[in-house]
N, C-alpha and C positions, 0 to 999 in steps of 0.2 A: 317075184318080191322083190320088192329094192331092200337096199337096207336097212336094218331098222332106224326110223327115226326116235329120237328121244321124247314121247309122249306124254302130256301131262296125264294126270290119273282122276278120273272122273266118277261124282257118283253114278252115273250110270252106266249101261253095257259096251264095253270096246274087245271087240271079235278080230283076230287075224286073221288072214289069207280064207275070208269068208265069201263062201259061195254065192253069186246074185241069181244064179238061175230061178230059183223058188222065190223069189221077190219079187219077179217081172211075169208081167200078163201071158208074156209070150214064151215064158218057162226057156229060154235062151241065156247064155253070158257066161265067162269066167268069174273067177274070185276078185274080190279087191283087196289091197292089201291090210286096211282097217275097216270094220263097220260098227260106228257110234251110232248109239241109240241112247240118248241125252235122256236122265230123268224128268229135267224142267227146264224151263227158258234160262235160269240161272245156270245152272251145268254144263250148258251148249255156250255160254257165255264165257265161261272161266275158262272151259277146253279149249274155244278157238283161240281166245286171249294167252293160254300158256303155248300153242302151237307153233313151231315153227315155221314162219311164212314162208318158207319155200316148200313146204308140203302142200298139194294139192288138196282140196277141199271138195266134195261134187254132193249137193244135197239132193237125195234121193224120195220122192213119194212109194206109190203105191205101185209105181212100175207099170202104170196102164198104156203108156205112150212114151215106150225106154226100150230098145235093142243095145243089151249089153254086148260087146263084142266076145269072141270064144276066148281070149290071152285076156279079159278081167281088165281092173281099173288101177292103176297105178296113184292111188290115193286115199283117203279116207272118206271112205262114206258116209252121208249123216243122214240118218233115217229117223225120222220121231214118231211118236208112238202114244202110246195112251197120257201121257202128260201134257198132249197137246192137239188134243180132240174135242174140246169141250165145243158146247153150243149155247148160247142164250142169247134171246128176244128178248128187245126193251121198245115199244112203239113200233115203229116202222125199222128199226135200225137192228139187224144180223151181225154178232159176233161170232165169228167161227177159229177154232184152231186149226192150223194148218194143216193137220192131219185128220183133219175132219172131212168125211168121203162129201163130195159134191152134192149125191144123191140125200143124204141125210140132213146135209144142212136145208135144200129144198124141201122136205117133207116137215121138218121141225118149224120150219118160216112160214109155211101152207098151215099147220096147228093154228100157229099164230096170230093167221090172218096177212101176212106178208108174202109177197109176190116175187120169188124166185124161181120160178118154175123152169125158168131155163134150165138149170143146174141139174135138173132130176135126171136127164138122161145123159149128161156128163161124165165119162169114166173119169175115175183117178178122185183124190184129194183136192183141198183147199190151196193149199202152197202150190200146185202144180197149175191148177187154174187161175190163179192170180200170176203167175210166171210168165204162162200163154197166152193171158187174154182169152180164157176159154168161152165158147160161145155156140149159142143155135135159135133157131129159129128167127134170128135178127136179133137177138139180144147179147150182150157181152159182159163179161166181167167189168168190164172199164163202163157200162152203161152204170153200173150200181155200187163200184168200191168208194167208199168214202176215204177209207185208209187203210195202211198196212203195216204191220209191225213185222222188223226184220232184224239178226245178228249180222252182223257187219263180221268180216273174214278176220278182223284185229277183235272180236268180242266186243263189239259197242252194239246197243240196241239201238235202235233208230226209227222215226216215225215215217212215213213213203206214204206222199198224197198220190192221186192218179195222175196229177203232171209230174211229179218226179219220176214215174215208172214209164213216161212217155209209151203210153198204150200204142201198140198197133196191130194189125192182123196177124193174130196168132205169135204175138210177140210181146216183150216190154224190155226195159233198159235197167232190167234186175244184175246188178255188179257181181261178178264170176265169184263164188265162193261165198256171198250172200246168203243166209240161209232165212226164209221166211217164217214166221214162228204164229201169226196170225191175221185176222183180217176182218173188216166192220163192212157191211154190205147195208145199203136202204134198200127197200123194193115199195113198191105201192099196195094199199090196201086190199084185200079182195076177201070174199065170203071162203072159210077152209072148204068147205064141201064143194065148193068151184074148182078152186086150187086144185084139190086131190082130183075132181074126176078131169083135170084139164094133162094133168101129167097122167094118169091112168091111160088118156089117148095117147099121149107121147109116148111113152113105152110100148103101147101095142104098135103105133106106126114105126118105132125103131125096131122090134122085133121079127115086124113082117119085111123089112126093107134090107137089115144088116144082118150079117154071120153073128149075133150074139150068142151064141152055145157054143163058137168056136175057139181056140186060143190066138188073138188077134191082141192089138196094141191100138184100138181105134182106128178114125184115119190116117191112112200113111203118108199122103202127099195133098200139101196147102193147095186150095182152089185157085187155080190163075185170076179166076174174076175178083179178089182180094174178099171175098164174104163167105158164110155160109150159109147153109140153106136156109129159107127162111121157114118154109113150109107151107108157105100158099100155092096156089093154084097155080098162081102166074108166073113163078118159080121158072127162070131161065137158064139152061144147063148146059149153053154150046162151050161155058169155060168153067165147067163141073169137071174135077180130074177125074174120076168116075167115067165121066162122057167121054174126053180125049184117051183113057186107058182102054176103054170101050173099041173106039174106032181104031186104034192101033192094032187089036188086037189079039190083045192079051188079058182079056178076063178067061180066069180059068189055066194060065199059064203055072207051069213049076217049074221049080229048083230043088234036087234034094229032098226033103222034107218042108221045104216052102212051096205055098200055092198062093195065087191070087184068086180071091174070093169069088166062087161060081155066081154069088146072091147078092154080091155088090164089090166093084172093080178097083174101089180104093182102099181096098181091106185085104193086107196081108195075113195069112192063116199059119201058123205051122200045124202040121197036119198031125204030128205025132215024135218026130226024130229030126226036128231041122234043126240046123247049126243057126247060129247068130250070121256066119258069111253065108249059109243058103239065102237067108232072111234076105241081107241085104245087099246079096248077089242079084237075088231078083227083081229088087227096089230099083235098081241099079238099071238093070235090064230093060224094064217098063218105062223107066225115064229116055233112055237109049231108044228106044222103039217110039214112043209118044214125038219125042224132037224130031226122028226122022219123017214119021207121018204129018204133023200139024205146023212144024217147026217152033215150039210151044216146049218152055223147059220148065218143067214139074219141080219145085223144092221139098223137100222132104217138111213132114209134119214130125213123125215119130224122130224122137232122139236116138243120134246113134252115137255112143261114146266108149271108151277102152280099146285096147289094144287088139289087134288080130292073133290069131294063134301063130306061133313063130313057126316058121317053114323048116 
């Protein structure tokens, strides 16, 4: 724990030394110096405006794509909750709070006849989806985003266009410490029953090919091919992360309580008692073996933050 900064007093909830392991899908990680759960966008803006600029800020979604290291985070972690999960549909435009789950946005849009079905199988919430330009089946956030709203580290509310975010594969240029609060998407029209059926098929395919019953953080590494699986029969696998991991003999590899999934080798699993060090260490071993075998360097898709446990 760092020396306590003189923090603003918000209307929302501010908790000191808050363990983060129960807030991540992998269930690992040490405490944050502070966890701030703002009441609403105005509360968030006022808090950031009054916070010492030297204090680091880390916006955290639902922890679906995150390894928090065992030593925790020397920062104010900001986690948006119920005040940021509204979903509304007007014509072909869908407005979603940053805390709204991707799957919920896809379903609500489909019920209104708007096709954002690509979001249905993406784990996590809209804020993370925008920040990471999430996508699957050949569609990405960047294909459908109209604009996003964010609160800057200085507490100013800004509107961001897709051009300003400068989207690329699994990344955007959102400045450090900025907190996304809302996003507006546009999708083509579709019959609600047909969109629902498509999402059911996507879910069935995902459950058949990915370890959805295990503790994972989604895909561990970006595909060196530079795009997600399209889901089509002619999809090429040569530069897919899972194929490179397989070829390097790392499917099923273990370290402590961490394991590379037998079902899909681009998934790291917490088998029950893994530490963040186990998971990150196994991931780094995979990167090393893949490079030795193929000469290709895998890049992490799962975000790793915080400090290791002091030795």
